[in-house]
C-alpha positions in Angstrom: 62.5 -82.4 107.4 64.8 -80.9 104.7 68.1 -79.5 105.9 69.1 -76.4 103.9 72.4 -74.6 104.1 72.1 -71.0 102.7 74.9 -68.6 101.9 74.5 -64.9 101.4 77.6 -62.7 101.4 76.1 -59.2 100.8 73.0 -57.1 101.6 71.0 -58.0 98.4 71.6 -61.7 99.1 70.4 -61.3 102.6 67.1 -59.8 101.3 66.7 -62.6 98.7 67.6 -65.3 101.3 65.0 -64.0 103.8 62.1 -64.1 101.3 63.3 -67.4 99.9 63.3 -69.0 103.4 59.8 -67.7 103.9 58.6 -69.2 100.6 60.3 -72.6 101.4 58.7 -72.6 104.8 55.3 -72.2 103.2 55.9 -75.2 101.1 57.5 -77.3 103.9 56.9 -76.0 107.4 59.5 -78.3 109.0 62.5 -77.0 106.9 65.7 -76.4 108.8 67.8 -73.4 107.7 71.5 -73.0 108.7 74.2 -70.9 107.1 75.6 -67.5 106.4 73.2 -64.5 106.4 72.6 -61.0 107.5 70.0 -59.3 109.7 67.0 -60.2 107.6 67.9 -63.9 107.3 68.7 -64.1 111.0 65.3 -62.5 111.8 63.7 -65.1 109.6 65.1 -67.8 111.9 68.4 -68.7 110.1 70.6 -70.7 112.4 73.6 -68.4 111.7 76.9 -70.2 111.3 78.8 -67.0 110.3 77.4 -63.4 109.9 77.1 -62.0 106.4 79.0 -58.9 107.4 82.3 -60.8 107.6 82.2 -61.4 103.8 81.4 -57.9 102.5 84.1 -56.6 100.1 84.0 -54.4 97.0 86.0 -54.5 93.8 89.1 -56.3 92.8 91.4 -54.2 95.0 89.3 -54.8 98.1 89.2 -58.5 97.4 93.0 -58.6 97.1 93.4 -56.8 100.5 90.9 -59.1 102.1 92.2 -62.4 100.6 93.7 -63.9 103.8 90.5 -63.3 105.7 88.2 -64.5 102.9 90.3 -67.7 102.4 90.0 -68.5 106.1 86.2 -67.9 105.9 86.0 -70.0 102.7 87.5 -73.0 104.4 85.3 -72.6 107.5 82.1 -72.6 105.3 83.4 -75.5 103.2 84.3 -77.6 106.2 81.0 -76.9 108.0 79.0 -78.1 104.9 81.1 -81.2 104.5 80.8 -82.0 108.2 77.0 -81.5 108.5 76.1 -82.8 105.0 72.9 -80.7 104.4 70.3 -82.0 101.9 70.6 -78.9 99.8 73.1 -76.0 99.7 71.6 -72.7 98.2 74.3 -70.2 97.2 72.9 -66.7 96.7 74.7 -64.5 94.1 78.3 -63.6 95.3 79.7 -65.5 92.3 83.5 -65.4 92.8 83.2 -67.0 96.2 80.2 -69.3 95.5 81.6 -70.9 92.3 84.8 -71.8 94.1 82.8 -73.1 97.0 80.6 -75.3 94.8 83.7 -76.7 93.0 85.4 -77.4 96.4 82.3 -79.2 97.8 82.0 -81.5 94.8 85.8 -82.2 94.8 85.6 -83.2 98.4 82.6 -85.5 97.9 79.5 -83.5 98.8 76.5 -85.6 97.6 73.7 -83.2 98.4 72.0 -80.8 96.0 73.7 -77.6 94.9 71.6 -74.6 93.9 72.9 -71.2 92.6 70.3 -68.5 93.2 71.0 -65.6 90.8 73.2 -66.4 87.8 76.7 -65.0 87.6 77.1 -62.4 84.8 78.4 -64.9 82.3 77.1 -62.6 79.6 79.4 -59.8 80.7 82.6 -61.7 81.5 83.7 -65.1 82.8 81.9 -67.2 80.1 84.2 -70.0 81.3 81.9 -70.0 84.4 79.3 -71.7 82.3 81.3 -74.9 82.4 81.9 -74.6 86.1 78.2 -74.1 86.8 77.2 -77.1 84.6 79.9 -79.3 86.2 79.0 -78.7 89.8 75.4 -77.5 90.2 72.1 -79.3 90.1 70.0 -76.2 89.6 70.6 -72.6 88.5 67.8 -70.0 89.2 68.0 -66.9 87.0 66.3 -63.5 87.5 66.8 -62.1 84.0 64.9 -63.7 81.1 67.8 -63.7 78.6 70.2 -65.7 80.8 68.8 -69.2 80.2 69.9 -69.1 76.5 73.6 -69.3 77.7 73.1 -72.8 79.1 71.1 -74.5 76.3 74.2 -76.5 75.3 74.7 -77.8 78.8 72.9 -80.5 80.9 72.3 -78.0 83.8 68.7 -77.4 84.8 68.2 -73.6 84.5 65.0 -71.9 85.5 63.9 -68.3 85.0 61.9 -67.5 88.1 61.1 -63.8 87.5 62.9 -60.9 89.0 62.5 -60.7 92.8 62.6 -56.9 92.8 59.3 -56.6 91.1 57.7 -58.7 94.0 59.6 -56.8 96.7 58.4 -53.4 95.3 54.9 -54.6 94.7 54.6 -55.7 98.3 56.2 -52.7 99.9 54.0 -50.6 102.2 54.9 -47.0 101.4 54.7 -44.6 104.3 52.8 -41.5 103.2 54.3 -39.4 106.0 57.9 -40.3 105.6 59.0 -36.8 104.6 57.6 -35.1 107.7 59.2 -37.9 109.9 62.7 -36.9 108.7 62.1 -33.2 108.3 62.2 -33.2 104.5 60.0 -30.6 102.9 57.6 -32.0 100.3 59.1 -30.8 97.0 58.3 -31.5 93.4 61.9 -30.8 92.5 63.5 -33.5 94.7 66.6 -35.1 93.3 67.7 -38.4 94.8 71.3 -39.5 95.2 72.2 -43.1 95.7 76.0 -43.5 96.2 76.1 -47.2 97.2 75.9 -49.5 100.1 79.6 -50.1 100.9 82.2 -47.9 102.5 84.4 -47.9 99.4 81.5 -46.9 97.2 80.6 -44.1 99.6 84.1 -42.8 99.6 84.3 -42.7 95.8 80.8 -41.7 94.8 79.6 -39.2 97.4 82.1 -36.4 96.6 81.2 -36.8 92.9 77.5 -36.7 93.5 77.8 -33.7 95.8 79.8 -31.8 93.2 77.3 -32.6 90.5 74.4 -31.7 92.8 75.9 -28.3 93.6 76.4 -27.6 89.9 72.8 -28.5 89.2 71.6 -26.3 92.0 73.4 -23.3 90.4 71.5 -23.9 87.2 68.2 -24.9 88.8 68.0 -23.1 92.2 64.7 -24.7 93.2 66.0 -28.3 93.3 66.5 -30.0 96.6 68.6 -33.2 97.2 68.1 -36.3 99.2 71.1 -38.6 99.9 70.2 -42.3 100.5 71.9 -44.0 103.4 71.8 -47.7 102.5 72.9 -48.9 105.9 72.7 -47.2 109.3 76.4 -48.0 109.8 77.3 -45.7 106.9 75.6 -42.6 108.3 78.6 -41.1 110.2 80.7 -41.5 107.0 78.0 -39.7 104.9 77.7 -36.9 107.5 81.4 -36.3 107.4 81.5 -36.1 103.6 78.4 -33.8 103.5 79.9 -31.6 106.2 82.9 -30.9 104.0 80.8 -30.7 100.8 79.3 -27.8 98.9 75.6 -28.2 100.1 74.0 -27.3 103.4 72.7 -30.3 105.4 69.0 -30.1 106.2 68.5 -27.2 103.8 69.8 -28.1 100.4 70.5 -31.7 101.2 68.8 -34.3 103.4 70.0 -37.8 104.4 67.3 -40.5 104.1 67.5 -43.6 106.3 67.5 -47.1 104.8 63.8 -47.9 105.7 62.7 -45.1 103.4 64.7 -46.3 100.4 61.6 -46.9 98.2 59.7 -43.9 99.5 62.5 -41.7 98.2 62.4 -43.4 94.8 58.6 -43.0 94.6 58.8 -39.3 95.4 61.8 -38.0 93.6 61.8 -36.3 90.2 65.1 -37.7 89.0 68.1 -39.6 90.5 71.9 -39.9 90.3 72.8 -43.5 91.2 75.9 -45.7 91.3 75.5 -48.6 88.8 74.0 -51.7 90.2 70.8 -53.2 91.5 69.6 -49.8 92.6 69.3 -48.7 89.0 66.8 -51.5 88.3 64.8 -50.5 91.5 64.7 -46.9 90.2 63.5 -48.1 86.7 60.7 -50.1 88.3 59.7 -46.9 90.1 59.9 -45.1 86.7 62.5 -42.6 87.9 64.7 -41.0 85.2 68.2 -41.8 86.4 71.8 -41.0 85.6 74.0 -44.0 86.5 77.7 -44.0 87.2 80.5 -46.1 88.8 83.9 -44.7 89.7 86.6 -47.3 89.5 89.9 -47.2 91.3 92.8 -47.1 88.9 93.6 -50.8 89.8 90.0 -51.9 89.2 89.9 -49.9 86.0 93.1 -51.5 84.6 91.9 -54.9 85.7 88.5 -54.5 84.0 90.1 -53.2 80.8 93.0 -55.5 80.4 92.3 -58.6 82.4 88.6 -59.0 82.0 88.6 -57.0 78.7 85.1 -55.7 79.3 83.8 -54.2 76.1 80.0 -54.2 76.5 77.6 -51.9 74.7 76.0 -51.2 78.1 77.0 -51.8 81.8 73.8 -50.6 83.5 71.4 -53.6 83.9 68.4 -51.3 82.9 70.1 -50.6 79.5 71.1 -54.3 79.0 67.6 -55.5 79.6 66.1 -52.8 77.4 68.8 -53.2 74.7 69.1 -49.5 74.4 70.4 -46.5 76.4 67.5 -45.7 78.7 69.7 -44.3 81.6 72.8 -42.3 80.7 75.7 -44.3 82.1 79.3 -43.3 83.0 81.8 -45.8 84.1 85.6 -45.6 84.6 88.3 -43.8 86.5 88.3 -40.0 87.0 84.7 -39.3 86.0 83.7 -35.7 85.5 81.0 -34.3 87.8 80.2 -31.8 85.0 79.2 -34.7 82.7 77.0 -36.1 85.4 75.4 -32.7 86.0 74.7 -32.2 82.3 73.0 -35.6 82.0 71.0 -35.1 85.2 69.8 -31.6 84.2 68.4 -33.0 80.9 66.4 -35.7 82.8 65.2 -33.0 85.3 64.3 -30.2 82.9 63.8 -31.6 79.4 60.2 -32.8 79.2 60.5 -34.8 76.0 63.6 -36.7 77.2 62.0 -37.3 80.6 58.9 -38.8 79.1 61.0 -41.1 76.8 62.9 -42.5 79.8 59.7 -43.0 81.8 58.0 -44.8 78.9 61.0 -47.1 78.5 60.9 -47.8 82.3 57.2 -48.8 82.0 58.0 -51.2 79.2 60.8 -52.8 81.2 58.5 -53.1 84.2 55.9 -54.9 82.0 58.7 -57.2 80.7 59.8 -58.3 84.2 56.5 -58.5 86.0 54.1 -61.5 86.0 55.9 -64.1 88.2 56.0 -64.5 92.0 59.8 -64.9 92.0 60.4 -66.3 95.5 57.5 -68.8 95.4 58.7 -69.9 91.9 62.2 -70.4 93.3 60.9 -72.3 96.3 58.6 -74.5 94.1 61.5 -75.3 91.7 63.8 -76.2 94.6 61.1 -78.3 96.2 60.7 -80.3 92.9 64.5 -80.8 92.9 64.4 -82.2 96.4 61.7 -84.8 95.7 
């Protein structure tokens, strides 16, 4: 029996962890899974040491506020791993925490295998992390094809396993009756709004998205909007913001629950989404999308002067495509009018829409072809032999 300790500190990591556990179990039915995970991993029979929800933070300012709590949790996780000495520790995404954890484990004599599932964005910032990864890990699993090139000068084993989102979307069972179940009229002019999955993101992005939506409705009266609720726990916050917003709930705007996330993508004409994984999900559904990310002043200054981020693109869809497929807006004090203008073009301009859709199809072809979770499980299994 192989004893695995898995760590997932956010929603996307919980999803990846769940499917990875299932793939590992197919390879070795007697595997034991202990660690930190969310509802999906717990449902997949993770022996939960600490719940994922304790670790969720967003942005530099939120991390600073949460430091005392995160340090306490950090030492709890480190000490548990050192005490139990699992055969393999799999750290999923969550790079700031996980890189420090890997270093601390090695420094304190952990002899098991260390795996990082999803590469930190060494290509965006933190290229010093390459040395940290090479010094502490036994295996790095990447989900973007260009990432392996950054480690060719290191002894670290790096494996591109394909992007798990292609597999998740391919296996999703779409509900054809989802609109009627939530009272949403079937409409060809449905615009989707994806503000984020955390309270801070909701607070910053929903007012901007609602203002942009209201301006677009003035120009295109037939459009209707659907606001994605990424977690049930965010619904009351969304309702409060919508209640004080410019659109009428259940007439101009409908709130879509988490389990219809992909149904909304499949059925919308265009989208306005916060920058992140959701933009890649939208691209894989071939949805023309405007992407944005509103930074607090502290986060903006930190990114500009401390990290010195100066990338040609910030949206992962544009990075992978090496061109501007989705219009992107990132910074402090973004203008809803700019978002409206870009969204209107993707909604109304036939030529522009088709260009974006074709670019999305090309990206989809680039990423498809591998069964990501099984590839990850097989590579980890080879490491453990």
